[in-house]
Biopython code that builds the backbone (N, CA, C, O; Angstrom):
import numpy as np
from Bio.PDB.StructureBuilder import StructureBuilder

atoms = [
    (1, "MET", "N", (185.857, -2.434, 141.987)),
    (1, "MET", "CA", (185.401, -1.299, 142.757)),
    (1, "MET", "C", (184.968, -0.202, 141.792)),
    (1, "MET", "O", (185.645, 0.071, 140.801)),
    (2, "ALA", "N", (183.840, 0.418, 142.090)),
    (2, "ALA", "CA", (183.302, 1.462, 141.222)),
    (2, "ALA", "C", (184.050, 2.771, 141.443)),
    (2, "ALA", "O", (184.405, 3.128, 142.566)),
    (3, "SER", "N", (184.276, 3.465, 140.351)),
    (3, "SER", "CA", (184.938, 4.764, 140.464)),
    (3, "SER", "C", (183.929, 5.812, 140.927)),
    (3, "SER", "O", (182.718, 5.601, 140.860)),
    (4, "LYS", "N", (184.453, 6.950, 141.399)),
    (4, "LYS", "CA", (183.574, 8.032, 141.843)),
    (4, "LYS", "C", (182.690, 8.519, 140.703)),
    (4, "LYS", "O", (181.510, 8.807, 140.902)),
    (5, "GLU", "N", (183.272, 8.610, 139.494)),
    (5, "GLU", "CA", (182.512, 9.081, 138.344)),
    (5, "GLU", "C", (181.385, 8.110, 138.016)),
    (5, "GLU", "O", (180.277, 8.530, 137.681)),
    (6, "ASN", "N", (181.668, 6.803, 138.114)),
    (6, "ASN", "CA", (180.663, 5.783, 137.854)),
    (6, "ASN", "C", (179.533, 5.885, 138.881)),
    (6, "ASN", "O", (178.362, 5.755, 138.523)),
    (7, "LEU", "N", (179.877, 6.120, 140.170)),
    (7, "LEU", "CA", (178.858, 6.280, 141.208)),
    (7, "LEU", "C", (177.973, 7.483, 140.914)),
    (7, "LEU", "O", (176.751, 7.407, 141.041)),
    (8, "LYS", "N", (178.585, 8.589, 140.523)),
    (8, "LYS", "CA", (177.817, 9.792, 140.235)),
    (8, "LYS", "C", (176.885, 9.573, 139.062)),
    (8, "LYS", "O", (175.759, 10.071, 139.062)),
    (9, "THR", "N", (177.340, 8.834, 138.064)),
    (9, "THR", "CA", (176.510, 8.547, 136.900)),
    (9, "THR", "C", (175.300, 7.723, 137.316)),
    (9, "THR", "O", (174.178, 8.001, 136.892)),
    (10, "ARG", "N", (175.529, 6.705, 138.149)),
    (10, "ARG", "CA", (174.424, 5.871, 138.600)),
    (10, "ARG", "C", (173.449, 6.662, 139.468)),
    (10, "ARG", "O", (172.244, 6.410, 139.429)),
    (11, "LEU", "N", (173.954, 7.611, 140.248)),
    (11, "LEU", "CA", (173.079, 8.389, 141.109)),
    (11, "LEU", "C", (172.232, 9.380, 140.333)),
    (11, "LEU", "O", (171.214, 9.849, 140.842)),
    (12, "ASN", "N", (172.629, 9.708, 139.113)),
    (12, "ASN", "CA", (171.839, 10.622, 138.293)),
    (12, "ASN", "C", (170.616, 9.934, 137.692)),
    (12, "ASN", "O", (169.762, 10.597, 137.104)),
    (13, "TYR", "N", (170.524, 8.619, 137.834)),
    (13, "TYR", "CA", (169.368, 7.886, 137.352)),
    (13, "TYR", "C", (168.141, 8.370, 138.131)),
    (13, "TYR", "O", (168.200, 8.487, 139.355)),
    (14, "PRO", "N", (167.053, 8.647, 137.453)),
    (14, "PRO", "CA", (165.884, 9.237, 138.131)),
    (14, "PRO", "C", (165.111, 8.240, 138.993)),
    (14, "PRO", "O", (163.908, 8.056, 138.807)),
    (15, "PHE", "N", (165.801, 7.598, 139.932)),
    (15, "PHE", "CA", (165.155, 6.614, 140.792)),
    (15, "PHE", "C", (164.193, 7.245, 141.789)),
    (15, "PHE", "O", (163.331, 6.552, 142.329)),
    (16, "THR", "N", (164.319, 8.524, 142.043)),
    (16, "THR", "CA", (163.463, 9.182, 143.042)),
    (16, "THR", "C", (162.131, 9.611, 142.456)),
    (16, "THR", "O", (161.239, 10.021, 143.199)),
    (17, "SER", "N", (161.972, 9.527, 141.151)),
    (17, "SER", "CA", (160.753, 10.034, 140.530)),
    (17, "SER", "C", (159.518, 9.234, 140.926)),
    (17, "SER", "O", (158.406, 9.760, 140.872)),
    (18, "PHE", "N", (159.689, 7.978, 141.322)),
    (18, "PHE", "CA", (158.525, 7.169, 141.662)),
    (18, "PHE", "C", (158.251, 7.129, 143.165)),
    (18, "PHE", "O", (157.301, 6.474, 143.594)),
    (19, "LEU", "N", (159.061, 7.814, 143.971)),
    (19, "LEU", "CA", (158.853, 7.801, 145.410)),
    (19, "LEU", "C", (157.626, 8.626, 145.773)),
    (19, "LEU", "O", (157.391, 9.705, 145.229)),
    (20, "ALA", "N", (156.862, 8.091, 146.698)),
    (20, "ALA", "CA", (155.667, 8.810, 147.160)),
    (20, "ALA", "C", (156.090, 9.957, 148.059)),
    (20, "ALA", "O", (157.137, 9.877, 148.702)),
    (21, "PRO", "N", (155.304, 11.021, 148.119)),
    (21, "PRO", "CA", (155.647, 12.151, 148.980)),
    (21, "PRO", "C", (155.753, 11.772, 150.451)),
    (21, "PRO", "O", (156.410, 12.472, 151.222)),
    (22, "SER", "N", (155.111, 10.666, 150.856)),
    (22, "SER", "CA", (155.155, 10.261, 152.261)),
    (22, "SER", "C", (156.527, 9.703, 152.655)),
    (22, "SER", "O", (156.799, 9.538, 153.844)),
    (23, "ILE", "N", (157.390, 9.410, 151.686)),
    (23, "ILE", "CA", (158.709, 8.858, 151.983)),
    (23, "ILE", "C", (159.746, 9.973, 151.935)),
    (23, "ILE", "O", (160.766, 9.853, 151.255)),
    (24, "ILE", "N", (159.488, 11.034, 152.643)),
    (24, "ILE", "CA", (160.437, 12.134, 152.750)),
    (24, "ILE", "C", (161.191, 11.956, 154.055)),
    (24, "ILE", "O", (160.622, 11.521, 155.057)),
    (25, "CYS", "N", (162.457, 12.288, 154.042)),
    (25, "CYS", "CA", (163.276, 12.124, 155.236)),
    (25, "CYS", "C", (162.956, 13.223, 156.234)),
    (25, "CYS", "O", (163.610, 14.266, 156.257)),
    (26, "GLY", "N", (161.952, 12.983, 157.052)),
    (26, "GLY", "CA", (161.557, 13.937, 158.070)),
    (26, "GLY", "C", (162.466, 13.836, 159.286)),
    (26, "GLY", "O", (163.449, 13.096, 159.288)),
    (27, "THR", "N", (162.120, 14.589, 160.308)),
    (27, "THR", "CA", (162.938, 14.649, 161.516)),
    (27, "THR", "C", (163.044, 13.284, 162.182)),
    (27, "THR", "O", (164.136, 12.883, 162.585)),
    (28, "THR", "N", (161.948, 12.573, 162.304)),
    (28, "THR", "CA", (161.961, 11.270, 162.966)),
    (28, "THR", "C", (162.837, 10.286, 162.211)),
    (28, "THR", "O", (163.670, 9.605, 162.809)),
    (29, "ARG", "N", (162.654, 10.211, 160.910)),
    (29, "ARG", "CA", (163.453, 9.287, 160.093)),
    (29, "ARG", "C", (164.920, 9.704, 160.095)),
    (29, "ARG", "O", (165.806, 8.854, 160.179)),
    (30, "SER", "N", (165.178, 10.983, 160.006)),
    (30, "SER", "CA", (166.548, 11.490, 160.024)),
    (30, "SER", "C", (167.247, 11.131, 161.335)),
    (30, "SER", "O", (168.396, 10.688, 161.325)),
    (31, "ASN", "N", (166.557, 11.321, 162.462)),
    (31, "ASN", "CA", (167.123, 10.959, 163.767)),
    (31, "ASN", "C", (167.368, 9.464, 163.871)),
    (31, "ASN", "O", (168.356, 9.032, 164.465)),
    (32, "CYS", "N", (166.481, 8.680, 163.301)),
    (32, "CYS", "CA", (166.636, 7.224, 163.310)),
    (32, "CYS", "C", (167.873, 6.812, 162.506)),
    (32, "CYS", "O", (168.655, 5.977, 162.962)),
    (33, "ILE", "N", (168.053, 7.377, 161.338)),
    (33, "ILE", "CA", (169.222, 7.067, 160.508)),
    (33, "ILE", "C", (170.501, 7.475, 161.229)),
    (33, "ILE", "O", (171.471, 6.717, 161.240)),
    (34, "THR", "N", (170.514, 8.661, 161.829)),
    (34, "THR", "CA", (171.691, 9.124, 162.558)),
    (34, "THR", "C", (172.007, 8.190, 163.720)),
    (34, "THR", "O", (173.171, 7.866, 163.952)),
    (35, "SER", "N", (170.992, 7.757, 164.448)),
    (35, "SER", "CA", (171.203, 6.823, 165.562)),
    (35, "SER", "C", (171.765, 5.496, 165.074)),
    (35, "SER", "O", (172.622, 4.907, 165.732)),
    (36, "LEU", "N", (171.296, 5.024, 163.936)),
    (36, "LEU", "CA", (171.823, 3.777, 163.375)),
    (36, "LEU", "C", (173.289, 3.932, 162.973)),
    (36, "LEU", "O", (174.083, 3.009, 163.157)),
    (37, "ILE", "N", (173.647, 5.077, 162.431)),
    (37, "ILE", "CA", (175.047, 5.340, 162.076)),
    (37, "ILE", "C", (175.899, 5.376, 163.343)),
    (37, "ILE", "O", (176.995, 4.816, 163.379)),
    (38, "VAL", "N", (175.383, 6.042, 164.386)),
    (38, "VAL", "CA", (176.108, 6.131, 165.659)),
    (38, "VAL", "C", (176.320, 4.730, 166.252)),
    (38, "VAL", "O", (177.380, 4.460, 166.816)),
    (39, "ASP", "N", (175.340, 3.849, 166.133)),
    (39, "ASP", "CA", (175.483, 2.476, 166.624)),
    (39, "ASP", "C", (176.451, 1.666, 165.769)),
    (39, "ASP", "O", (177.215, 0.854, 166.290)),
    (40, "MET", "N", (176.418, 1.887, 164.456)),
    (40, "MET", "CA", (177.218, 1.102, 163.520)),
    (40, "MET", "C", (178.720, 1.348, 163.682)),
    (40, "MET", "O", (179.514, 0.413, 163.578)),
    (41, "ILE", "N", (179.109, 2.584, 163.933)),
    (41, "ILE", "CA", (180.537, 2.943, 163.957)),
    (41, "ILE", "C", (181.318, 2.151, 164.995)),
    (41, "ILE", "O", (182.302, 1.510, 164.627)),
    (42, "PRO", "N", (180.935, 2.155, 166.285)),
    (42, "PRO", "CA", (181.720, 1.357, 167.237)),
    (42, "PRO", "C", (181.486, -0.145, 167.095)),
    (42, "PRO", "O", (182.370, -0.944, 167.402)),
    (43, "TRP", "N", (180.304, -0.527, 166.632)),
    (43, "TRP", "CA", (179.978, -1.938, 166.498)),
    (43, "TRP", "C", (180.935, -2.618, 165.510)),
    (43, "TRP", "O", (181.375, -3.744, 165.741)),
    (44, "HIS", "N", (181.248, -1.935, 164.424)),
    (44, "HIS", "CA", (182.133, -2.488, 163.396)),
    (44, "HIS", "C", (183.539, -1.900, 163.458)),
    (44, "HIS", "O", (184.357, -2.133, 162.567)),
    (45, "ASN", "N", (183.815, -1.134, 164.516)),
    (45, "ASN", "CA", (185.142, -0.543, 164.712)),
    (45, "ASN", "C", (185.548, 0.311, 163.509)),
    (45, "ASN", "O", (186.659, 0.193, 162.993)),
    (46, "LEU", "N", (184.638, 1.160, 163.080)),
    (46, "LEU", "CA", (184.872, 2.034, 161.930)),
    (46, "LEU", "C", (185.346, 3.408, 162.408)),
    (46, "LEU", "O", (185.060, 3.796, 163.541)),
    (47, "PRO", "N", (186.051, 4.132, 161.578)),
    (47, "PRO", "CA", (186.460, 5.484, 161.970)),
    (47, "PRO", "C", (185.246, 6.418, 161.979)),
    (47, "PRO", "O", (184.336, 6.280, 161.161)),
    (48, "ILE", "N", (185.250, 7.364, 162.913)),
    (48, "ILE", "CA", (184.138, 8.307, 163.008)),
    (48, "ILE", "C", (184.064, 9.169, 161.750)),
    (48, "ILE", "O", (182.979, 9.591, 161.349)),
    (49, "ARG", "N", (185.199, 9.429, 161.136)),
    (49, "ARG", "CA", (185.212, 10.228, 159.904)),
    (49, "ARG", "C", (184.614, 9.492, 158.703)),
    (49, "ARG", "O", (184.614, 10.016, 157.589)),
    (50, "LEU", "N", (184.111, 8.292, 158.929)),
    (50, "LEU", "CA", (183.400, 7.559, 157.884)),
    (50, "LEU", "C", (182.301, 8.426, 157.287)),
    (50, "LEU", "O", (182.046, 8.371, 156.084)),
    (51, "VAL", "N", (181.648, 9.228, 158.126)),
    (51, "VAL", "CA", (180.529, 10.043, 157.657)),
    (51, "VAL", "C", (180.966, 11.141, 156.700)),
    (51, "VAL", "O", (180.126, 11.736, 156.025)),
    (52, "GLU", "N", (182.256, 11.420, 156.629)),
    (52, "GLU", "CA", (182.751, 12.448, 155.715)),
    (52, "GLU", "C", (183.414, 11.852, 154.477)),
    (52, "GLU", "O", (183.897, 12.587, 153.615)),
    (53, "MET", "N", (183.439, 10.519, 154.386)),
    (53, "MET", "CA", (184.043, 9.868, 153.224)),
    (53, "MET", "C", (183.066, 9.898, 152.054)),
    (53, "MET", "O", (181.862, 9.700, 152.218)),
    (54, "GLU", "N", (183.611, 10.149, 150.880)),
    (54, "GLU", "CA", (182.788, 10.317, 149.678)),
    (54, "GLU", "C", (181.914, 9.096, 149.391)),
    (54, "GLU", "O", (180.744, 9.238, 149.034)),
    (55, "GLY", "N", (182.475, 7.907, 149.546)),
    (55, "GLY", "CA", (181.710, 6.686, 149.270)),
    (55, "GLY", "C", (180.500, 6.541, 150.181)),
    (55, "GLY", "O", (179.421, 6.157, 149.730)),
    (56, "PHE", "N", (180.679, 6.847, 151.457)),
    (56, "PHE", "CA", (179.574, 6.765, 152.413)),
    (56, "PHE", "C", (178.510, 7.800, 152.073)),
    (56, "PHE", "O", (177.315, 7.509, 152.104)),
    (57, "ARG", "N", (178.952, 9.006, 151.748)),
    (57, "ARG", "CA", (177.995, 10.062, 151.399)),
    (57, "ARG", "C", (177.211, 9.700, 150.133)),
    (57, "ARG", "O", (176.016, 9.979, 150.043)),
    (58, "GLN", "N", (177.877, 9.083, 149.163)),
    (58, "GLN", "CA", (177.196, 8.655, 147.936)),
    (58, "GLN", "C", (176.180, 7.558, 148.242)),
    (58, "GLN", "O", (175.081, 7.550, 147.687)),
    (59, "LEU", "N", (176.553, 6.626, 149.133)),
    (59, "LEU", "CA", (175.639, 5.556, 149.531)),
    (59, "LEU", "C", (174.394, 6.137, 150.195)),
    (59, "LEU", "O", (173.273, 5.736, 149.882)),
    (60, "MET", "N", (174.596, 7.081, 151.114)),
    (60, "MET", "CA", (173.464, 7.684, 151.805)),
    (60, "MET", "C", (172.606, 8.502, 150.837)),
    (60, "MET", "O", (171.381, 8.521, 150.955)),
    (61, "LEU", "N", (173.242, 9.169, 149.892)),
    (61, "LEU", "CA", (172.513, 9.937, 148.885)),
    (61, "LEU", "C", (171.635, 9.015, 148.043)),
    (61, "LEU", "O", (170.497, 9.356, 147.719)),
    (62, "PHE", "N", (172.167, 7.853, 147.694)),
    (62, "PHE", "CA", (171.411, 6.889, 146.898)),
    (62, "PHE", "C", (170.266, 6.300, 147.719)),
    (62, "PHE", "O", (169.142, 6.175, 147.231)),
    (63, "HIS", "N", (170.557, 5.942, 148.962)),
    (63, "HIS", "CA", (169.555, 5.283, 149.808)),
    (63, "HIS", "C", (168.478, 6.255, 150.280)),
    (63, "HIS", "O", (167.289, 5.944, 150.211)),
    (64, "GLU", "N", (168.880, 7.410, 150.753)),
    (64, "GLU", "CA", (167.936, 8.405, 151.283)),
    (64, "GLU", "C", (168.387, 9.772, 150.816)),
    (64, "GLU", "O", (169.107, 10.468, 151.533)),
    (65, "HIS", "N", (167.975, 10.162, 149.630)),
    (65, "HIS", "CA", (168.520, 11.345, 148.981)),
    (65, "HIS", "C", (168.211, 12.654, 149.720)),
    (65, "HIS", "O", (168.858, 13.665, 149.445)),
    (66, "ARG", "N", (167.260, 12.668, 150.636)),
    (66, "ARG", "CA", (166.948, 13.899, 151.370)),
    (66, "ARG", "C", (167.567, 13.931, 152.762)),
    (66, "ARG", "O", (167.338, 14.871, 153.523)),
    (67, "TYR", "N", (168.346, 12.914, 153.096)),
    (67, "TYR", "CA", (169.006, 12.862, 154.397)),
    (67, "TYR", "C", (170.317, 13.636, 154.338)),
    (67, "TYR", "O", (171.136, 13.418, 153.445)),
    (68, "LYS", "N", (170.508, 14.536, 155.286)),
    (68, "LYS", "CA", (171.754, 15.299, 155.368)),
    (68, "LYS", "C", (172.671, 14.584, 156.354)),
    (68, "LYS", "O", (172.398, 14.549, 157.554)),
    (69, "VAL", "N", (173.749, 14.022, 155.846)),
    (69, "VAL", "CA", (174.690, 13.284, 156.691)),
    (69, "VAL", "C", (175.371, 14.263, 157.648)),
    (69, "VAL", "O", (175.940, 15.263, 157.209)),
    (70, "PRO", "N", (175.316, 13.978, 158.966)),
    (70, "PRO", "CA", (175.934, 14.899, 159.926)),
    (70, "PRO", "C", (177.453, 14.851, 159.863)),
    (70, "PRO", "O", (178.036, 13.895, 159.352)),
    (71, "SER", "N", (178.085, 15.890, 160.388)),
    (71, "SER", "CA", (179.546, 15.951, 160.422)),
    (71, "SER", "C", (180.073, 14.984, 161.467)),
    (71, "SER", "O", (179.318, 14.481, 162.300)),
    (72, "HIS", "N", (181.386, 14.726, 161.416)),
    (72, "HIS", "CA", (181.970, 13.819, 162.403)),
    (72, "HIS", "C", (181.882, 14.412, 163.806)),
    (72, "HIS", "O", (181.824, 13.662, 164.780)),
    (73, "ASN", "N", (181.870, 15.737, 163.933)),
    (73, "ASN", "CA", (181.720, 16.367, 165.250)),
    (73, "ASN", "C", (180.338, 16.093, 165.845)),
    (73, "ASN", "O", (180.212, 15.825, 167.040)),
    (74, "ARG", "N", (179.324, 16.161, 165.020)),
    (74, "ARG", "CA", (177.960, 15.884, 165.512)),
    (74, "ARG", "C", (177.811, 14.413, 165.880)),
    (74, "ARG", "O", (177.175, 14.083, 166.881)),
    (75, "ILE", "N", (178.395, 13.529, 165.074)),
    (75, "ILE", "CA", (178.347, 12.093, 165.378)),
    (75, "ILE", "C", (179.073, 11.822, 166.691)),
    (75, "ILE", "O", (178.585, 11.060, 167.525)),
    (76, "THR", "N", (180.241, 12.444, 166.878)),
    (76, "THR", "CA", (181.010, 12.263, 168.115)),
    (76, "THR", "C", (180.201, 12.727, 169.317)),
    (76, "THR", "O", (180.145, 12.029, 170.329)),
    (77, "ALA", "N", (179.581, 13.882, 169.221)),
    (77, "ALA", "CA", (178.773, 14.402, 170.334)),
    (77, "ALA", "C", (177.626, 13.460, 170.667)),
    (77, "ALA", "O", (177.350, 13.197, 171.838)),
    (78, "LYS", "N", (176.960, 12.952, 169.634)),
    (78, "LYS", "CA", (175.842, 12.030, 169.857)),
    (78, "LYS", "C", (176.333, 10.720, 170.458)),
    (78, "LYS", "O", (175.671, 10.143, 171.320)),
    (79, "MET", "N", (177.499, 10.248, 170.002)),
    (79, "MET", "CA", (178.072, 9.011, 170.552)),
    (79, "MET", "C", (178.388, 9.177, 172.034)),
    (79, "MET", "O", (178.142, 8.270, 172.829)),
    (80, "LYS", "N", (178.932, 10.335, 172.406)),
    (80, "LYS", "CA", (179.258, 10.577, 173.815)),
    (80, "LYS", "C", (178.009, 10.495, 174.676)),
    (80, "LYS", "O", (178.024, 9.869, 175.737)),
    (81, "VAL", "N", (176.938, 11.118, 174.232)),
    (81, "VAL", "CA", (175.695, 11.116, 175.005)),
    (81, "VAL", "C", (175.150, 9.695, 175.138)),
    (81, "VAL", "O", (174.805, 9.260, 176.236)),
    (82, "ILE", "N", (175.075, 8.983, 174.033)),
    (82, "ILE", "CA", (174.510, 7.634, 174.036)),
    (82, "ILE", "C", (175.387, 6.680, 174.846)),
    (82, "ILE", "O", (174.886, 5.931, 175.684)),
    (83, "MET", "N", (176.698, 6.711, 174.594)),
    (83, "MET", "CA", (177.598, 5.780, 175.287)),
    (83, "MET", "C", (177.669, 6.095, 176.783)),
    (83, "MET", "O", (177.766, 5.176, 177.596)),
    (84, "PHE", "N", (177.623, 7.381, 177.164)),
    (84, "PHE", "CA", (177.628, 7.739, 178.578)),
    (84, "PHE", "C", (176.393, 7.158, 179.263)),
    (84, "PHE", "O", (176.490, 6.589, 180.350)),
    (85, "ALA", "N", (175.245, 7.303, 178.630)),
    (85, "ALA", "CA", (174.002, 6.777, 179.211)),
    (85, "ALA", "C", (174.066, 5.253, 179.349)),
    (85, "ALA", "O", (173.642, 4.705, 180.366)),
    (86, "GLN", "N", (174.596, 4.568, 178.331)),
    (86, "GLN", "CA", (174.706, 3.108, 178.390)),
    (86, "GLN", "C", (175.656, 2.671, 179.495)),
    (86, "GLN", "O", (175.333, 1.768, 180.267)),
    (87, "LYS", "N", (176.832, 3.307, 179.581)),
    (87, "LYS", "CA", (177.815, 2.950, 180.602)),
    (87, "LYS", "C", (177.301, 3.271, 181.997)),
    (87, "LYS", "O", (177.514, 2.503, 182.935)),
    (88, "LYS", "N", (176.628, 4.398, 182.132)),
    (88, "LYS", "CA", (176.081, 4.799, 183.428)),
    (88, "LYS", "C", (175.061, 3.771, 183.910)),
    (88, "LYS", "O", (175.065, 3.389, 185.080)),
    (89, "GLU", "N", (174.191, 3.326, 183.012)),
    (89, "GLU", "CA", (173.179, 2.331, 183.365)),
    (89, "GLU", "C", (173.826, 0.998, 183.735)),
    (89, "GLU", "O", (173.428, 0.366, 184.713)),
    (90, "ALA", "N", (174.821, 0.569, 182.957)),
    (90, "ALA", "CA", (175.511, -0.699, 183.243)),
    (90, "ALA", "C", (176.237, -0.635, 184.588)),
    (90, "ALA", "O", (176.180, -1.582, 185.373)),
    (91, "LEU", "N", (176.914, 0.476, 184.849)),
    (91, "LEU", "CA", (177.632, 0.635, 186.110)),
    (91, "LEU", "C", (176.667, 0.701, 187.288)),
    (91, "LEU", "O", (176.937, 0.135, 188.347)),
    (92, "SER", "N", (175.557, 1.381, 187.108)),
    (92, "SER", "CA", (174.548, 1.474, 188.152)),
    (92, "SER", "C", (174.009, 0.092, 188.508)),
    (92, "SER", "O", (173.843, -0.230, 189.684)),
    (93, "ASP", "N", (173.738, -0.721, 187.492)),
    (93, "ASP", "CA", (173.264, -2.086, 187.724)),
    (93, "ASP", "C", (174.316, -2.917, 188.455)),
    (93, "ASP", "O", (173.984, -3.686, 189.357)),
    (94, "GLU", "N", (175.570, -2.766, 188.073)),
    (94, "GLU", "CA", (176.657, -3.525, 188.678)),
    (94, "GLU", "C", (176.905, -3.095, 190.125)),
    (94, "GLU", "O", (177.219, -3.928, 190.974)),
    (95, "MET", "N", (176.768, -1.820, 190.401)),
    (95, "MET", "CA", (177.049, -1.294, 191.740)),
    (95, "MET", "C", (175.953, -1.615, 192.757)),
    (95, "MET", "O", (176.168, -1.451, 193.958)),
    (96, "LYS", "N", (174.802, -2.061, 192.308)),
    (96, "LYS", "CA", (173.715, -2.403, 193.222)),
    (96, "LYS", "C", (174.111, -3.529, 194.174)),
    (96, "LYS", "O", (173.608, -3.598, 195.295)),
    (97, "GLU", "N", (175.007, -4.410, 193.737)),
    (97, "GLU", "CA", (175.408, -5.563, 194.536)),
    (97, "GLU", "C", (176.647, -5.287, 195.394)),
    (97, "GLU", "O", (177.037, -6.137, 196.194)),
    (98, "VAL", "N", (177.253, -4.145, 195.243)),
    (98, "VAL", "CA", (178.511, -3.838, 195.924)),
    (98, "VAL", "C", (178.236, -3.235, 197.300)),
    (98, "VAL", "O", (177.372, -2.373, 197.461)),
    (99, "LYS", "N", (179.010, -3.724, 198.309)),
    (99, "LYS", "CA", (178.833, -3.225, 199.678)),
    (99, "LYS", "C", (179.766, -2.067, 199.992)),
    (99, "LYS", "O", (179.389, -1.166, 200.743)),
    (100, "SER", "N", (180.979, -2.066, 199.436)),
    (100, "SER", "CA", (181.912, -0.972, 199.700)),
    (100, "SER", "C", (182.782, -0.720, 198.468)),
    (100, "SER", "O", (182.988, -1.601, 197.632)),
    (101, "VAL", "N", (183.282, 0.510, 198.389)),
    (101, "VAL", "CA", (184.070, 0.950, 197.242)),
    (101, "VAL", "C", (185.290, 1.711, 197.747)),
    (101, "VAL", "O", (185.185, 2.505, 198.681)),
    (102, "ALA", "N", (186.449, 1.472, 197.132)),
    (102, "ALA", "CA", (187.650, 2.257, 197.412)),
    (102, "ALA", "C", (187.928, 3.123, 196.185)),
    (102, "ALA", "O", (187.924, 2.626, 195.059)),
    (103, "LEU", "N", (188.166, 4.406, 196.402)),
    (103, "LEU", "CA", (188.423, 5.335, 195.312)),
    (103, "LEU", "C", (189.887, 5.754, 195.309)),
    (103, "LEU", "O", (190.471, 6.000, 196.365)),
    (104, "THR", "N", (190.472, 5.833, 194.132)),
    (104, "THR", "CA", (191.816, 6.396, 193.976)),
    (104, "THR", "C", (191.730, 7.491, 192.921)),
    (104, "THR", "O", (190.894, 7.438, 192.019)),
    (105, "THR", "N", (192.597, 8.474, 193.044)),
    (105, "THR", "CA", (192.614, 9.560, 192.065)),
    (105, "THR", "C", (194.031, 9.794, 191.575)),
    (105, "THR", "O", (195.009, 9.453, 192.241)),
    (106, "ASP", "N", (194.111, 10.374, 190.416)),
    (106, "ASP", "CA", (195.391, 10.778, 189.852)),
    (106, "ASP", "C", (195.154, 12.090, 189.119)),
    (106, "ASP", "O", (194.225, 12.209, 188.319)),
    (107, "CYS", "N", (195.994, 13.063, 189.397)),
    (107, "CYS", "CA", (195.871, 14.369, 188.739)),
    (107, "CYS", "C", (197.146, 14.671, 187.970)),
    (107, "CYS", "O", (198.239, 14.339, 188.428)),
    (108, "TRP", "N", (197.018, 15.294, 186.811)),
    (108, "TRP", "CA", (198.187, 15.686, 186.043)),
    (108, "TRP", "C", (197.848, 16.881, 185.161)),
    (108, "TRP", "O", (196.681, 17.222, 184.967)),
    (109, "MET", "N", (198.871, 17.495, 184.643)),
    (109, "MET", "CA", (198.704, 18.656, 183.771)),
    (109, "MET", "C", (199.357, 18.337, 182.427)),
    (109, "MET", "O", (200.482, 17.840, 182.372)),
    (110, "ALA", "N", (198.645, 18.627, 181.364)),
    (110, "ALA", "CA", (199.171, 18.409, 180.020)),
    (110, "ALA", "C", (200.139, 19.536, 179.668)),
    (110, "ALA", "O", (200.246, 20.530, 180.386)),
    (111, "ARG", "N", (200.834, 19.361, 178.561)),
    (111, "ARG", "CA", (201.801, 20.380, 178.116)),
    (111, "ARG", "C", (201.157, 21.724, 177.840)),
    (111, "ARG", "O", (201.797, 22.767, 177.975)),
    (112, "ASN", "N", (199.897, 21.700, 177.454)),
    (112, "ASN", "CA", (199.193, 22.954, 177.163)),
    (112, "ASN", "C", (198.543, 23.554, 178.417)),
    (112, "ASN", "O", (197.680, 24.426, 178.317)),
    (113, "GLN", "N", (198.954, 23.095, 179.565)),
    (113, "GLN", "CA", (198.496, 23.594, 180.866)),
    (113, "GLN", "C", (197.037, 23.243, 181.180)),
    (113, "GLN", "O", (196.417, 23.881, 182.031)),
    (114, "GLU", "N", (196.491, 22.235, 180.499)),
    (114, "GLU", "CA", (195.152, 21.747, 180.835)),
    (114, "GLU", "C", (195.285, 20.730, 181.949)),
    (114, "GLU", "O", (196.120, 19.828, 181.876)),
    (115, "GLY", "N", (194.471, 20.869, 182.978)),
    (115, "GLY", "CA", (194.503, 19.934, 184.086)),
    (115, "GLY", "C", (193.541, 18.776, 183.879)),
    (115, "GLY", "O", (192.448, 18.951, 183.339)),
    (116, "TYR", "N", (193.957, 17.595, 184.312)),
    (116, "TYR", "CA", (193.139, 16.397, 184.204)),
    (116, "TYR", "C", (193.085, 15.705, 185.550)),
    (116, "TYR", "O", (194.031, 15.780, 186.334)),
    (117, "MET", "N", (191.978, 15.031, 185.816)),
    (117, "MET", "CA", (191.834, 14.253, 187.030)),
    (117, "MET", "C", (191.140, 12.950, 186.671)),
    (117, "MET", "O", (190.097, 12.945, 186.018)),
    (118, "MET", "N", (191.731, 11.853, 187.105)),
    (118, "MET", "CA", (191.167, 10.537, 186.866)),
    (118, "MET", "C", (190.714, 9.982, 188.209)),
    (118, "MET", "O", (191.450, 10.047, 189.193)),
    (119, "VAL", "N", (189.529, 9.447, 188.249)),
    (119, "VAL", "CA", (189.009, 8.806, 189.455)),
    (119, "VAL", "C", (188.737, 7.344, 189.101)),
    (119, "VAL", "O", (188.073, 7.047, 188.109)),
    (120, "MET", "N", (189.256, 6.448, 189.920)),
    (120, "MET", "CA", (189.058, 5.018, 189.672)),
    (120, "MET", "C", (188.399, 4.399, 190.898)),
    (120, "MET", "O", (188.824, 4.646, 192.026)),
    (121, "ALA", "N", (187.374, 3.606, 190.682)),
    (121, "ALA", "CA", (186.677, 2.927, 191.771)),
    (121, "ALA", "C", (187.087, 1.449, 191.763)),
    (121, "ALA", "O", (187.090, 0.797, 190.718)),
    (122, "HIS", "N", (187.427, 0.946, 192.929)),
    (122, "HIS", "CA", (187.786, -0.469, 193.091)),
    (122, "HIS", "C", (186.719, -1.102, 193.985)),
    (122, "HIS", "O", (186.357, -0.547, 195.022)),
    (123, "PHE", "N", (186.225, -2.254, 193.576)),
    (123, "PHE", "CA", (185.229, -2.941, 194.399)),
    (123, "PHE", "C", (185.278, -4.431, 194.087)),
    (123, "PHE", "O", (185.783, -4.853, 193.047)),
    (124, "ILE", "N", (184.739, -5.213, 195.018)),
    (124, "ILE", "CA", (184.681, -6.664, 194.862)),
    (124, "ILE", "C", (183.221, -7.074, 194.949)),
    (124, "ILE", "O", (182.510, -6.705, 195.883)),
    (125, "LYS", "N", (182.794, -7.833, 193.970)),
    (125, "LYS", "CA", (181.449, -8.386, 193.991)),
    (125, "LYS", "C", (181.524, -9.820, 194.509)),
    (125, "LYS", "O", (182.447, -10.564, 194.179)),
    (126, "GLU", "N", (180.572, -10.184, 195.299)),
    (126, "GLU", "CA", (180.585, -11.556, 195.826)),
    (126, "GLU", "C", (179.588, -12.406, 195.106)),
    (126, "GLU", "O", (179.453, -13.591, 195.410)),
]
sb = StructureBuilder()
sb.init_structure("model")
sb.init_model(0)
sb.init_chain("A")
sb.init_seg("    ")
for serial, (resi, resn, name, xyz) in enumerate(atoms, 1):
    if name == "N":
        sb.init_residue(resn, " ", resi, " ")
    sb.init_atom(name, np.array(xyz, "f"), 0.0, 1.0, " ", f" {name:<3s}", serial, name[0])
structure = sb.get_structure()
């Protein structure tokens, strides 16, 4: 395994000097990289804080030196939006065949006085 100092030494190599100006990490490319990271984390069951680990940041610096790796909070927010849309679409497709639904709820309060409500839908597909 390479040490942090060894990684930094390798990254100081002027590998970016031959890159064409057209290969700059613009908004479109940056969004694409972020989306790929968001997909990779749950796919491989990785911790969300992976984006704040030194090794990952060094890898991204080497691969795309102008890409600013987002914080774990930004990755979490993006994951929520993407995963909500995916789950909503899957549930919508599944519910198209359902004739009736029974709903149950459960409400509780946390120690910090925050209230929570859970809604569960029960249905049978034929």
